[in-house]
N, C-alpha and C positions, 0 to 999 in steps of 0.2 A: 287369523292373521287380520289387521284392519287395513287398508290400504295407504293410510301413513305410516304405520311400520312396513309395507311393503316398499313404498316409496322410498323410506330412508334404510331399506338393506340394498336397494339398487344404486342408491345414489352412494352408499359406503362400497359397492363394487366398481361402479365407473370413477369416483374421484382417483383413485393410484391410476388408473388409464391416463384420464386426463392430465393430471402431474407426468406421468413419462412421455405422453406426447408433446407439451410442452418443451421437457428437457430434448427430447428428438428434434423439434424444430429450432430449438437453439443450435444444437451440434449443427445440424444440416446448414445453416447460416453460416457458421464458424468454417466449417467445411467448403462450402461456396467462396467463401473470402480467400479462403486460401488456393484454391483450384484458380479466381480469378490473377491472386499473386503469381502463381506458375505459368499462367500462361502469356501473360504480362513478358516474366523473364524470358519464357520461351521464344515469345517474339522478337525481343531486343536479341537474342544469340540467333535467331534467325536473318535478322539484319546483318549484325556483324559476320555471321558466315558469308551470305552474300557478297558483301562489301569485299572481304578477303578471295573469294572466287575471282571476281571481278579484277583485284589487283591480281593476282596469278594469272588470268588470263591474259592483262597487258604484259604482264611481266614475259610470258611465253612470247608472245606475239614479238616483243622487241628482243629478245633471244634468239627466235627466227630471223630476225632481220639481220 
């Protein structure tokens, strides 16, 4: 087997791996975007819960008075 034939054989083996890695990178980026969206929504819910907790504490204080 010549060097060129060997290089071609190696290239034929590596190319599908490159394609798979590229696809995986795209999927990872998509997942990262979705995770960021979920994190933002969770932060918004946390803020709302804190607001509700403060309202409940205020109401409890007024009821005790």
